[in-house]
N, C-alpha and C positions, 0 to 999 in steps of 0.2 A: 291592607297589603297582606299576601300570604307569601311565606318563604319555604321552599323546599329545600334541601340539601343534598349535594351531591360531589362526587370526586371527579366525575365525568372524564375518564381517561384511565382508571384503574379499576381492577376487580375488587372492590371493597368487600373483605369479608367481614362477619360480625364482630362488635367491639369486644364481645365477651372473649373471643379467641386472642384478638390484639391485646388485652389486657394480661393474658396469660392463662387462661383456663386450661390450655390444652396442656399444662402440665400437671393437671389435676387439683388445682386449686379451687377453694370454694367461690372465689371471685368477689366477693363483697367488698364494696369500698369503706362499710362501716364508718361514714364521717371523717375518714382520714383526711389529715392535712398531708398532701403529698408535697414533694419539693417541686412546686409549679408557681413559684412566685407569690405564695401565701394564700393562693386560691383554695377555700374549702370545698370540698366535693362532698355534697350531701345526699346524692342519689344512690341507691343501691344499685349495683351492676345489673341485677335483674329487671329493674325499671328502665334502666337506661337501654338495654337492650331490646326490650317491649317496644321503647319509644322509637328505636332506630327501625325495628321490622314492622312497624305500622307506617313509615315513609315509604311510598313507592319509589321515590327517585334516589334512594341512598346507594351510589356507586353505580359503576358499569362492570358486569361480568363481561369477561374476554369474548364468550360467544355472543353477547349483546351489541358488541361494537360491529359485528357482521351486519347487522341490521340496517345500519347507518348507510345513507348514500355516501357515495365515493367520488373524488375527482382526482383523475391522473392524468398524465401526458400521453397523448397518442401519437403524436410526433413532434420532432424538434428540428427545426432549421436553423443551422448556424450561419455566421456571417460570410463564411467562403462559399455557401450554397450548399453545403453537404446538409442532407437531410436523412434522419434516422426514425424508425418506426419502433415503437415501445410497447411492450405487454405491461399490464396492470401491475404485476409483481416484480419487475425487472428490477437489478441492482447494478446502477449505472456508477462507472467509476472514472473519473476525470484525473488523468495523469497528463505530465509533461515537464518542460524545465520551468524555472522560477520565471515569474511576471509573464506566463504564457495566457493567463485568462481563467486558469480553474476556478478560482474563488469567485471571479467576477460572474462566471457563468451560474453559480449557485445563486448569487443575489438576483440575477435578472430571471432566472426561472421562478424565484418567488414573486417577483413583480409581475409574471407573464400569469400568474393565479389571479386575474383581476386587471390592473392596469397593465397596459403593454408598451409604454412610450419610453422612449430613451435607452433602449439597450444596445449593447455593442458586439457581445459575444454571440447572443442569441437573436437570430432573424426574426424567425416566428414561431409559434407552438400551436398545437392542436391539442385541445382538452377532450378527455372522455369523461363524460357524466355517467354513474349509474344511480339509479334510483329518480326520485321525483320529489317536487318542493312538499308535497303532501306527507311522503315517506320521511323526509328531513323534519317537518314539524311533529308527526308521530313520534320520532326518535329523541325528538328534544322533550316532549311531554313524559315521556317514560324515563329519561336520564337525566335530564338537566336541572339545574335549579330555577324554580318558577317564581317569578315577583310579579304580583298583579296589583295594578294601582287603577282604580277605577274599569274601565274596559280595556286597558292598554295591558299585554301580557308579555313580559321579556323572559327570554331563556338565558342563562349564562352558565358557564362553566370553565375549565381551564384554558385560558389564554382568549376567551371569546365572550361576547354578550351581544344579542340580537332581538330585536322586536318581532314577534309571531306575525303581526301583519306586513312585514316587510320581508320575509323569509321567499316568498314566490317572485318578487321583484328581484332580490338579490342573485336568486337561483338562475333565474332566466336571462338577466341582462347584466348584472355587474358583481362577480363572484368576490370582489375585494374585502367587503364587509365580512364575508364568510371565511376569507383566506386563513385567519389563524385558527380556524376548526379543522380545515382540511390540508393545510400545509404549515409545517414546522421546520424552521431553519437554526440548526444548533450553532451558535456563534463560536468563532474562536477568540473573539475580544473578550468574553466574559467567562472563559473556559474555567479559570481558577475560582471565580467567586460564585458560579453557578451551583455549586453544593455546599454553600454556605448555608446556616442556620435559616430555614424559613420562618417568616412571622406565623405565630401561632393564632389558629382560627378556631371558631366554634364550629366543631365539626357537624353538629346536628342542623346549623343554620346557614353556614356558607359553604360556597363551592370552593374547591380546592384550587389554588392559584401556584402552587409549587410541586414538583412531585414528590418531594419529601412529605407534603400532607397526603398523599397516596399511599406512601408507605407506612405512615402512622395507622392508617385504618386498614391496612391490607398486609396481613402476616405473611402469606404465601410469597405475595411481592418482595417484601423485604428479605425473605429467606433466599429466593433466587437471585436478587442482586448481592446480597452477603456471599453468597457462594462464588459468585463470579470475582468479586473483590478477594475473597480467600485464595483464589486460583492465581490471581495476579500478585498480591503482596502476603500472603500468608496470614494474613489478618482478618477478623470479622468487619462488616459494616453494620452499625447497629442504631437504631432509632432511639434517642434518650427522651424518653416521655413525661420528664419533668424539668423542662427547660424554662418554666414561666412564660415569658411572651413570646419565646421562640421554641421552635422544634429543631435542636441541632443532630447532626450525626456524629458518632464516636467511632473510634477505630482501636481495636484490640480484641482480647478473649472475651466471649460472650458468657457472662457466669450462668450457671445452671440455677433454676428456680427450685428453692427449697420448699418444703410443705408448708402451707399456709401463706406463700408469697405469691404476687402477681409483678408486674413490669413497673408498677408504681409504688412497691414497697419500699419504704425507707432502708430497710436491711439491703434489699436486692440494689436499690441505686447507690448505696455506698461501696458494696462490691464491685459494681460496674464502674465507678469512678477510679477504683485502685487498678483495676485490670484494662482500663481503655481509656485514651484521650480524645477530645474533640477532633474531628476531621479537619477543621478550620486551623489547627494549630501544626498540623503535616506538611510535608512537603509537596510541592507542586504536582509532581506525577501523580501522586495518590488524589488529589483533589480534582486533578483534571479528569484522570480515569472515571472517578466516580460522577463526574458531572456528566460525561458522556451517556454512561449506561443507565443514569436517573433519567435522563431526558429521552433517551431511545427506548427504555422498556417501561417506563410508567404510563406516559400517555399513549393510549391505543386508538383514539379516535383519527389522527391525521392519517390521510392515505398518500401525501406526499412528504417524505423526509429528506431534508438537505442537511449534510454534515460535512462541515469544513474541517480539514487537517485534524481528523481524530487522533493523530499521533503526537499533538502538541504535548510537549513536557515528558514524553515517556520514552524510556527504554525500548530497544528491540523487541525482547520478549514480550512486554506488556502491549506494544503496538501490534505484533502478531496475534496475541490473544484477543484484543479488542476487535481486530479484523474478523475473527472467527465470531465472535459474539455477535458483533452487527448482523452478518449475514444469518447467522443462526436464529437470532431473536427479533430480526424484522417481521412484522406482521405480513403474513400471506395476502393481505388486502391492500398493500401498501407499496409504491414505488421507493426506492432509496437511492439518492444520489449523494457520492461522496466525492470531494476533492482532495487528494492526498498526494503528498511528495514522499511518501514512505513505501519503500519495496515489502517492508514487514506488514503493514497494513494490507497491501495489495495481495500477498502470499496469503494471510490470513483469510481473506475473502475467497480466495481461488480455493483453499483447503475445504472450504465449506460450500460454497454456491457456485461451482462452476458452470452448471446448467443454464442459470440466470443471470449470469455475470456479464456486462458489456463494458468491456474496457476501451475508452476512446481517449487518444491523445490529443492535446490541444497545443499548439505553437503558433506563437506569434509572428506575422511576417508583414512588417509595417502596420496599416491599421485593419487587416485582417487577421483572423484567429483560425488557423487551420485545422481540420478535425478529421482523423482517421481513426476507425474501428477496427480492433484486433479481432480477427475471425474466431468464432466460439470453437471451432475445432481445435485451433492452436491454443486458444484457453485451456481446454482440457488435455492437451498433450503437454503443455507447462505444468499442469497440476499432477501429472503422472510421471512423466519423466525425470528420474533423479537429477540429471545433470541440469536439466533446464530449471527445475524445481528449486535446487539448492546451490546453483552458481549465482552469479550476479545478473544473468540477464535481465531479470525483473527490473532490476535497478537502471538499466539503460534506458527506459520509457521516460525517466525523470531528468536526462541530460540531452543536450543539443545534439552530442554525436556519441558513437561508441566507437571503439577500435578493439577487434577480436586479434588476439593473438594465441600462440599455441601452448605457452605454458606461463606460469606465474613469474618465472625469470624474465620472460620476454617482456611481459606488462610493466615489472618493476623499472626495467632498463628504459624502455621507449617513454614511460611515463616520467622519469626523473629528466630526461632531456627535453621532454615537451614544458616542463616547468621552467626551462631557463627562458629568459625574456628574448634573447636573441634569436630563440626557435620559436616560440609561438606567437611574438609580435606584442602589440600594445595592450592587448586584451587579454585577460586570463581565460584559458580554455575552458568550457564546460564541456568535459569529455570524460568518458568512464572507459576504462581499460578492462576487458574482460578475457580470461583464459579458456580455452576450450579443451585442454586436457589433449592436446594431440590434432591433428589435421582432419581427422575424420569426423568430428563434432562441430567443425566451424560452420559449416553450411546450415544445419538445423539452428543454431543460434543466430546467424544472420539472418534467416528466412523469417523467422519470429519477429526480429526487430524490424526488419524491412517492412513486414505487414503493418506495422504499427507506425511507419512512416520516420523511424528513427534512422538518420543518415548512418550508414555503417562503413567501415573499413576492415579490412582483413590483412594481418602482415603474416606472411608463410615463408619458410625457409625454402631454398631453391629446388630442395628434392620433390616439392609440390609436384612437379612437371613429370616425376617418375609414376605416380598414381592418378590415371587419366580419371578413373570413376569419382575420386575425391576431388581432382582439379575442376571437372566439369560441374559437379554438384555446387562447387562454391561459385562458379562462374554464374550458375543459373540463379542461385540465392541472392546474388549482388544485382541481379538483372543484366548481366551481359549475355553476349551471344556466343552460345557453345560453337555454332557452326564457323563463325568468324575466327575464334581461339584455336580450333583444332588443328587447322593445317600448319600453323606456327608452332604449337606445342609439340605436335608430332616431328616435325622437322627438326627442333632443336632436341628432343629426347634422342631421336635416331642418330644424331651427330654427336652425341655423348657417348651413347653406347658403342658406336662404331669406332670412335676415337681412343677410348681406352677399353678394351674388351675385358671381360672378367677374367680373373685368375683361376688357375686350374687348382685342385688340390694338392698337385705335386709341388706348384709354384709356392704355394703357402707354407708347405712343410720346409721347403728349401730356405724360404724367406726367414723363417723362424729359426732354422738351424744356424744360418749366418748370424743372427742377432746373438743367437746363446754362445756360439763360439767366439764371438769378438767382445762378449762381456768380460769386464774386470771382476776379479774377487773380492773387491773392496766391499765393506758392509754398505756405505752409501751409493753403490752402484744399482742397486735395487730398483732405484725410480727411473735410472735411464733405462734399465733392461725391460721394464714394464712398457716405457714409452716406445721402446724399439718393436715389441711385439705387437703393441696397439698399432704402431705404423703399418705393419705387416698387413693386419687384417683391414686397415684403412685403405689398402690398395684392392681389396678382393673385389669390390663393385665400382666400376666407373663412377657412380653416384657418390660413392664416400670420397672420391677426389673432389668432385664438384662442389659437395657440400663443405668440403674443407677450405677450399680457394675460392668458391664462387665463380663470377664470370671469367676469372682470369685463367680457370682451367678449360675455357670452352676453346674448341679449334678456332685459329684465327679465321676470318674472313666471312663467308656467308652464315655461318653457324652463329657468330657473334652478331651479326647484323639483325638476324632472325630473333635472337635472344632479345635484343633493344627494342625491336618492332612488338614483340609480344608483351614486354615491360610497358612500353606506351599503352598499348591496346587495354591492358589488364588496368592500368591505373586510372583510366576514364571511368570505369565502374566501380573503383576501390579495392581492387586485388593488388598488394604490394609485394612483390619476391624480391627477397632479401638478397642484395646484388653481390654480397661478400660471402653467400653460401647459407649461412647461419649466424646466429647472435654473436657467438665467441669470434667470428671473423673481423668484428670492428676494431679488437684490440686482441692482437696475437701475443703480444709482450705479456701478457697475463694468463697464466696456464689455469686449469680448471675448467669446469662446465656447469652451466646452469646456476642455480642460486649462488655457489660458492663464487662462481666467476664474476657475478653481477654484484656481489658485495664486496669483493675485492676492486674492481672498478671504481665503483661509488665511494668506497673509503680511500682509496688510494690516489685516484686521478682527480683533477681539476676538470670536471663535466665542462664547463664553460669555455676552457683554453686549451686543454691538451690537445696537441697537434694530430695525435694517432687517433683521436676520436673525431675529428672534423668530418670524416664521411657518413658517421652516425648521425652526427649533428644535421648535416645536410639532407640526410634520407628522412629523418624524422620532419625536418622542416618541410620537405616536399610533401610529406603525408597529410601535414596540418594544412598547408597552404592551398594545395590542390583543391580540397573540399571547401576551404573558407571561400577562394576565388569564385568557385561554382554557386555557393550560397548568396555571396555578395552580389555576383551578376544575376 
């Protein structure tokens, strides 16, 4: 029987460098007993390196992996009939509400590399193969560990073992035995423990069975992973090379090698133990982050990577960085599928790979998982538009519904009301409130979310009717008919402006003069004086009066009826015009505006029972139940 070692999945560098010769050390083991479980190392480093260099299958350089045949998905059909075609290097991100089928989709994709029965989210797939079985055999002969027993030759490496005589059969008729070579799914269930110490192996005789084995023999790979870990946590990630029957990872400061030392010198190891601690003893976030980058960066042979919830146990900054690392370090010969519930991971992916990114939203409707892909041009827009990039619009794809308001204050008020059981009903709402920082950005936010099949409502102050361009953009973004809205909106706008003509400059001067002449000289009258002057300016435009009083300021009769007809029409596609004009109209007994007003209402009033807030509760309930009835129906 003949054994040939391999890491098959890492670009293994010579062991001379891994032991520390790059620091100018002579590198001899000198029969030293390192802290390695009492095992005496008797070979000189020179003879060890010579042995390694004579073994043709030691390690896999990154460019060698590109000689390997690949298997990727050419197309995927989902249970709702949606079919998508994929490029070999696409990054596909599954997003959507909880329990929509994102993680299940990854598990089923793995099954479709071979056995295709019993899947629920994935209807069918078409695989794309590059290369030949002869090419795969040649790759194994060059890079895998080879065991020969009689006439039987077996190739093995990281996560796979296959008999040479069956490669052609598996390649042609059943890829399942080759699945671990071509496809790797990084699980959530073992995320914490996947970076635990790896069992020690004889690096010259055994194939790597853990990414840590690859770091052990690849100094460049260890440095790369450590640099990313340093960016995330401010600490280095270090392979501890004297762990006895294990290869553990340490977290902390990497000691500098002194003259005459290498990384198994007792003096070096003592300093390492003082400046760093085992990763296994650190928090879940560090361990989870390390697990993902280890399994993503170390093995390079899989051409299909399936990563479930990379954000698990991570804070938002680390989740975003991980998204960037995933997109940047993915092999150009591999497809990557990510299931995530994190807008930070999604933003990190967009930051680095907008051209190859495919965002697909999955939502469950009974036994069917409905899928909608976001147009690539919109992905690029989100990645460059400051408001789209840094607002919560991306988070909307992870919720059942999104409600867009003009400001933070609006979002806070309506969200507080929707939290009331008497407003939302028996089921807690899975809804995200997003502020657009004014009316002019509402349409662009809604358009992006609608394109990803996210149900969207917009709540706008009544003066949205005064800006036709903005109004019509909102109507169009929500899927309404501009031509149907236009006659009613113009009729209401005309009635408002004819009913209360704009004040002239002379009328404004007179109004301010009257306020000043009637003001008291008492110090505490300044607030009343300011309110009086503001009242004058509030009458400058007829729209000021409408925004202050809402539909109550409309001319009676036809104009009021037309406004009600317009409300009914707009509500059908998700545009809700505030009937009292603006937010503050729901509770006029509390002064102020914006965040200050909302804070006082929430702190001073009983939101569930205050009679003055009944209209606000009713309006919020109408928003929620209208869309809910539509979905339930």
